[in-house]
C-alpha positions as CSV (number, residue, x, y, z in Angstrom):
1,X,22.8,24.9,4.9
2,X,21.4,24.1,1.3
3,X,25.0,23.8,-0.1
4,X,26.0,21.2,2.4
5,X,22.8,19.2,2.0
6,X,23.9,18.5,-1.6
7,X,26.7,15.9,-0.9
8,X,25.4,13.6,-3.7
9,X,26.1,16.4,-6.3
10,X,29.3,17.2,-4.9
11,X,30.3,13.5,-5.2
12,X,29.0,13.0,-8.6
13,X,30.9,16.1,-9.9
14,X,34.5,15.0,-8.5
15,X,34.5,11.5,-6.7
16,X,38.0,12.0,-5.5
17,X,37.8,15.6,-4.4
18,X,37.5,14.8,-0.6
19,X,40.8,13.2,-0.8
20,X,42.5,16.2,-2.5
21,X,40.9,18.3,0.1
22,X,42.3,16.3,3.0
23,X,45.8,16.3,1.6
24,X,45.5,20.2,1.1
25,X,44.2,20.9,4.6
26,X,47.0,18.7,6.1
27,X,49.7,20.6,4.5
28,X,48.0,23.9,5.4
29,X,47.9,22.9,9.0
30,X,51.5,21.4,8.9
31,X,52.9,24.8,7.9
32,X,50.7,26.8,10.2
33,X,52.2,24.8,13.2
34,X,55.7,24.7,12.0
35,X,58.3,27.1,13.8
36,X,59.5,29.4,12.3
37,X,56.4,30.4,10.7
38,X,56.9,31.2,7.1
39,X,54.1,33.5,5.6
40,X,54.9,32.8,1.9
41,X,55.0,29.2,2.2
42,X,51.5,29.3,4.1
43,X,50.1,31.6,1.4
44,X,51.3,29.0,-1.2
45,X,49.6,26.1,0.8
46,X,46.3,28.3,1.2
47,X,46.1,28.7,-2.7
48,X,46.7,24.9,-3.1
49,X,43.9,24.3,-0.5
50,X,41.7,27.0,-2.4
51,X,42.2,25.2,-5.7
52,X,41.1,21.8,-4.1
53,X,38.1,23.3,-2.5
54,X,36.7,26.2,-4.6
55,X,38.5,26.5,-7.9
56,X,39.0,22.9,-9.5
57,X,37.8,22.7,-13.1
58,X,34.7,20.7,-14.0
59,X,33.2,21.0,-17.4
60,X,35.8,23.8,-18.2
61,X,35.0,25.7,-15.1
62,X,35.3,26.1,-11.3
63,X,33.5,22.9,-9.7
64,X,31.6,25.2,-7.2
65,X,30.0,27.0,-10.1
66,X,29.3,23.7,-11.8
67,X,27.7,22.2,-8.6
68,X,25.4,25.4,-8.2
69,X,24.5,25.1,-11.8
70,X,23.6,21.4,-11.7
71,X,22.1,21.5,-8.3
72,X,20.2,24.9,-8.5
73,X,20.3,26.1,-12.1
74,X,22.0,29.0,-10.7
75,X,25.5,30.0,-12.1
76,X,25.6,33.4,-10.3
77,X,25.5,31.9,-6.9
78,X,28.4,29.5,-7.6
79,X,30.5,32.6,-9.1
80,X,29.8,34.6,-5.8
81,X,30.7,31.8,-3.5
82,X,34.3,31.6,-4.9
83,X,34.7,34.9,-2.8
84,X,34.1,32.9,0.6
85,X,37.2,31.0,1.7
86,X,36.7,27.9,3.5
87,X,36.9,28.2,7.3
88,X,39.8,25.7,7.6
89,X,42.1,28.5,5.9
90,X,40.9,31.1,8.2
91,X,41.4,28.9,11.3
92,X,45.0,27.8,10.2
93,X,46.0,31.3,9.9
94,X,44.6,32.3,13.4
95,X,46.4,29.1,14.8
96,X,49.7,30.2,13.3
97,X,49.2,33.9,14.8
98,X,48.5,32.5,18.1
99,X,51.5,30.3,18.0
100,X,53.7,33.5,17.1
101,X,52.4,36.0,19.6
102,X,49.4,34.7,21.6
103,X,46.1,36.4,21.9
104,X,47.1,39.9,21.1
105,X,48.6,38.8,17.6
106,X,45.6,36.6,16.9
107,X,43.5,39.6,17.6
108,X,45.0,41.2,14.5
109,X,42.7,39.0,12.3
110,X,39.4,40.1,14.1
111,X,38.2,42.5,11.3
112,X,38.9,39.6,8.8
113,X,37.2,37.1,10.9
114,X,34.0,39.2,11.2
115,X,33.9,39.9,7.7
116,X,34.2,36.2,6.9
117,X,31.1,35.4,9.2
118,X,29.1,38.0,7.1
119,X,30.0,36.3,3.8
120,X,29.4,32.8,5.5
121,X,26.0,33.9,6.7
122,X,25.1,35.3,3.1
123,X,25.6,31.8,1.8
124,X,24.0,30.0,4.9
125,X,27.2,28.4,5.8
126,X,26.0,28.1,9.4
127,X,28.0,24.7,10.1
128,X,31.3,26.6,9.4
129,X,30.1,29.5,11.3
130,X,29.8,27.2,14.4
131,X,33.1,25.5,13.7
132,X,34.6,29.1,13.9
133,X,33.9,29.7,17.7
134,X,34.5,26.2,18.7
135,X,37.9,26.2,17.1
136,X,38.9,29.6,18.8
137,X,37.6,28.1,22.2
138,X,40.1,25.2,21.6
139,X,42.8,27.5,20.9
140,X,42.0,29.5,24.1
141,X,41.2,32.7,22.3
142,X,37.9,33.3,24.4
143,X,37.6,37.1,23.4
144,X,37.6,36.3,19.8
145,X,35.0,33.6,20.4
146,X,32.9,35.9,22.3
147,X,33.0,38.5,19.6
148,X,32.1,35.8,16.8
149,X,29.1,34.8,18.8
150,X,28.0,38.3,19.5
151,X,28.2,39.0,15.9
152,X,26.2,36.0,15.0
153,X,23.3,37.3,17.4
154,X,23.8,40.8,15.9
155,X,23.3,39.5,12.3
156,X,20.1,37.6,13.7
157,X,21.5,34.1,13.4
158,X,19.3,31.7,15.4
159,X,22.1,30.2,17.8
160,X,21.4,26.7,19.3
161,X,20.8,26.5,22.9
162,X,24.4,25.3,23.8
163,X,25.9,28.3,21.9
164,X,23.5,30.7,23.8
165,X,24.6,29.2,27.0
166,X,28.3,29.5,25.7
167,X,27.9,33.2,25.0
168,X,26.1,33.9,28.4
169,X,29.1,32.1,30.0
170,X,31.6,34.4,28.1
171,X,29.6,37.5,28.7
172,X,29.8,36.7,32.5
173,X,33.5,36.6,32.9
174,X,34.5,33.5,30.8
175,X,37.2,35.2,29.0
176,X,39.4,35.7,32.2
177,X,42.6,34.2,32.6
178,X,41.9,31.1,34.4
179,X,43.8,28.4,32.6
180,X,42.9,24.6,32.2
181,X,45.9,22.6,31.6
182,X,46.3,19.6,29.5
183,X,48.4,17.4,31.8
184,X,49.8,13.9,31.8
185,X,50.9,13.1,35.2
186,X,52.9,10.1,34.4
187,X,55.1,9.5,37.5
188,X,54.4,12.9,39.1
189,X,51.6,14.3,41.2
190,X,50.5,17.5,39.2
191,X,48.7,20.5,40.7
192,X,47.8,24.1,40.0
193,X,48.9,26.5,42.8
194,X,47.3,29.7,41.4
195,X,44.0,28.4,42.8
196,X,45.2,29.3,46.2
197,X,44.0,32.9,45.2
198,X,40.7,31.9,43.8
199,X,37.3,32.9,45.5
200,X,34.1,31.1,44.8
201,X,33.4,32.9,41.6
202,X,36.7,31.8,40.4
203,X,36.1,28.2,41.0
204,X,32.7,28.6,39.4
205,X,34.3,30.0,36.4
206,X,36.9,27.1,36.3
207,X,34.3,24.3,36.2
208,X,32.2,26.1,33.7
209,X,35.2,26.5,31.5
210,X,36.0,22.8,32.0
211,X,32.4,21.8,31.0
212,X,32.4,24.1,28.1
213,X,35.7,22.9,26.6
214,X,34.8,19.1,27.2
215,X,38.3,18.8,28.8
216,X,39.1,16.1,31.5
217,X,40.9,17.3,34.5
218,X,44.0,15.4,35.2
219,X,45.6,17.4,38.0
220,X,44.7,18.7,41.5
221,X,43.8,22.4,42.7
222,X,45.7,24.0,45.7
223,X,43.2,25.0,48.2
224,X,45.2,26.1,51.2
225,X,48.9,26.0,52.3
226,X,50.9,26.2,55.5
227,X,54.5,26.1,56.4
228,X,56.0,24.8,59.6
229,X,59.5,24.8,61.1
230,X,60.5,22.1,63.6
231,X,63.8,22.6,65.6
232,X,66.3,19.7,65.5
233,X,69.2,18.9,67.9
234,X,72.7,19.6,66.7
235,X,73.8,16.9,64.2
236,X,70.4,15.2,64.2
237,X,69.2,13.5,61.1
238,X,65.7,13.0,59.9
239,X,65.5,10.6,56.9
240,X,62.7,10.1,54.5
241,X,62.5,6.4,55.4
242,X,61.8,7.4,58.9
243,X,59.1,9.8,57.8
244,X,57.7,7.1,55.7
245,X,57.4,4.5,58.2
246,X,55.7,7.0,60.8
247,X,53.2,7.9,58.2
248,X,52.3,4.1,57.4
249,X,51.7,3.8,61.1
250,X,49.7,7.0,61.3
251,X,47.3,6.1,58.4
252,X,46.6,2.8,60.2
253,X,44.8,4.7,62.8
254,X,42.2,5.9,60.3
255,X,40.8,2.5,59.3
256,X,41.1,2.8,55.6
257,X,39.8,6.4,55.4
258,X,43.3,7.7,54.4
259,X,46.0,6.3,52.2
260,X,49.5,7.7,51.7
261,X,52.2,7.5,48.8
262,X,55.8,8.7,48.6
263,X,55.9,10.5,45.2
264,X,57.2,13.5,43.2
265,X,55.1,16.5,43.1
266,X,55.1,19.5,40.6
267,X,53.3,22.8,40.2
268,X,52.0,23.1,36.8
269,X,51.8,26.9,36.6
270,X,55.2,27.5,38.1
271,X,58.8,26.9,36.9
272,X,61.2,24.9,39.2
273,X,58.5,24.3,41.8
274,X,58.8,20.5,42.2
275,X,59.0,18.3,45.4
276,X,61.2,15.4,45.2
277,X,60.3,13.8,48.3
278,X,56.7,14.6,49.0
279,X,54.0,12.4,50.7
280,X,50.3,12.5,49.3
281,X,47.6,11.7,51.7
282,X,44.4,10.8,50.0
283,X,41.0,10.8,51.7
284,X,38.5,8.0,50.7
285,X,35.4,8.7,52.8
286,X,32.5,10.5,51.6
287,X,32.7,13.3,54.0
288,X,36.3,14.0,52.8
289,X,35.8,13.2,49.2
290,X,38.3,14.7,46.6
291,X,40.7,15.9,49.4
292,X,44.4,15.3,49.3
293,X,47.2,16.7,51.4
294,X,50.7,17.2,50.1
295,X,53.4,17.1,52.9
296,X,57.2,17.9,52.1
297,X,60.0,18.4,54.4
298,X,63.7,19.5,54.1
299,X,66.5,19.8,56.7
300,X,68.0,23.2,56.7
301,X,70.6,23.7,59.4
302,X,69.0,22.8,62.8
303,X,65.5,23.0,61.4
304,X,63.1,20.8,59.7
305,X,61.2,22.9,57.2
306,X,57.8,21.4,56.4
307,X,55.2,22.3,53.8
308,X,51.5,21.5,53.8
309,X,49.3,21.8,50.8
310,X,45.6,20.9,50.9
311,X,44.4,19.9,47.4
312,X,41.3,19.3,45.6
313,X,41.9,16.0,43.5
314,X,39.2,15.3,41.0
315,X,37.6,11.7,40.5
316,X,36.7,10.7,36.9
317,X,33.2,9.6,37.3
318,X,32.1,12.9,38.8
319,X,30.3,15.7,36.7
320,X,31.7,19.2,36.5
321,X,28.9,20.3,38.8
322,X,29.8,17.8,41.4
323,X,33.3,18.5,41.1
324,X,32.6,22.2,41.8
325,X,30.7,21.3,45.0
326,X,33.4,19.2,46.3
327,X,36.1,21.8,45.6
328,X,34.2,24.5,47.4
329,X,33.5,22.4,50.4
330,X,37.1,21.8,51.2
331,X,37.7,25.2,52.8
332,X,35.1,24.4,55.4
333,X,36.0,20.8,56.3
334,X,36.9,20.4,59.9
335,X,38.8,17.2,59.2
336,X,41.6,18.8,57.3
337,X,43.2,20.9,60.1
338,X,42.7,17.9,62.3
339,X,44.6,15.8,60.2
340,X,47.4,18.3,59.6
341,X,47.8,18.3,63.4
342,X,48.1,14.5,63.3
343,X,50.9,14.7,60.6
344,X,52.8,17.2,62.9
345,X,52.4,15.1,65.6
346,X,53.7,12.0,63.8
347,X,56.7,14.0,62.7
348,X,57.3,15.3,66.1
349,X,57.6,11.7,67.4
350,X,60.6,11.2,65.2
351,X,62.4,14.3,66.1
352,X,61.3,15.1,69.8
353,X,64.2,15.6,72.4
354,X,64.2,13.8,75.9
355,X,66.6,14.0,78.6
356,X,68.4,10.8,79.6
357,X,67.6,8.7,82.6
358,X,70.8,10.1,84.0
359,X,69.7,13.8,84.2
360,X,68.8,15.1,87.7
361,X,65.4,16.4,86.6
362,X,62.4,14.6,84.9
363,X,62.5,14.5,81.1
364,X,60.3,17.1,79.2
365,X,59.0,16.6,75.8
366,X,59.6,19.7,73.7
367,X,56.4,20.9,72.1
368,X,57.0,21.9,68.4
369,X,53.4,22.5,67.6
370,X,52.4,26.0,66.2
C-alpha cells in the first residue's frame, strides 16, 4: 500500500515512534490476555495505542495528517485516515473475546470486523487486511477467517494464490472442529484418540489444516483400538517387569524392524485417560513407516485386561502430504494384526497354565487368543 511504502517519511517525522508503538501494543495485548478481562482497562490501553499510532502531535497536528501532507500534499486523506483503527487493536479485542467465551463470543465482533475491512480497503491497507485472517486462523476462529476472505473477494480485492487456496480449503469444510494440539510430550507419549472416528475425508482435512497453520505435529493419532481379557489362575501375579522382559525377547525376532519402550502415555483430547505402564512398539521399516502400537495391561480380579491402540506417529522430515498418505495406509496394513497376535502370544507365554508332571493326564495349554 502507498501508506506503508513511505517508511522514510514516517521515520523523518517521529524517529522514536516505532518504540512508542511497540510499548503500547505490548500493553494492549497484556491486558487482553489477562484474566479476568477488564473492559475499562482495555479501552484505556486502546486509547494509548491509538495516540501512539494515529494521533501523536507533529507540527501542532496528528502525525498521520502531517505525514500525508508531506508525502502526498493531501491533508484530507490524513484526516480521514484517523477513522481507521490499527488492526492490532481489533485483533487484541477479538483475542480477549475468544478467551472469555470462545468462538460464539468472538463472533459478536463480526459486523465490526467486516466494517474495518471496508475501511482498510478504502485506504489500500492490504497488508493489514491479510494480517487479520492470518491471526484469526492462529486463534482457531476459522469461520470468522472464512468470512473475512469472502468479504475481500466480494470487495474485488485480488487475493494472492495462497489466500485463494486458503479460502477454498475453508469453504470445503476447513472450519469443522478437527483440532490440532500444541503439544510438548516431555516424558509422556501423547496421542489424540478422537481420530478413531475419522474417515478419509477427516484425515485429509486434518493434514490440510496442519499445512495451512504451519504447525509441527508433536503427537500421534489413534487409528484403531482393541481390548482383550486374559484369564489368570487364582492368586497369580503378572508384573510389568515380566512383560518388559518378554517384549524385549519379542522384538529380537524382528531383526531391528521393531523397537519397544516402557513409558507413560496420555490422550490429549480426554481428561484422566493416561496409561502409567504402557509399552510403545515403534516400526522402523519402510513398509510399516509411521506405525506405533500402544499396549497396556492391568490385573483385575482373575483377569489381565489388555488394551491395544494402533497409532500413526509422524516423522519430522516428512511433508504434510506424505504424512497423510502414511496415516491413511495404516488401516490396510497387514502387518499390524500379525504383530498384535505376536504381542498376545508373548503375554500368553507368561500367564499360560500347565498341569504338573504328577497329573494323570497330559498337560494342555490354555488358549487365550480371541
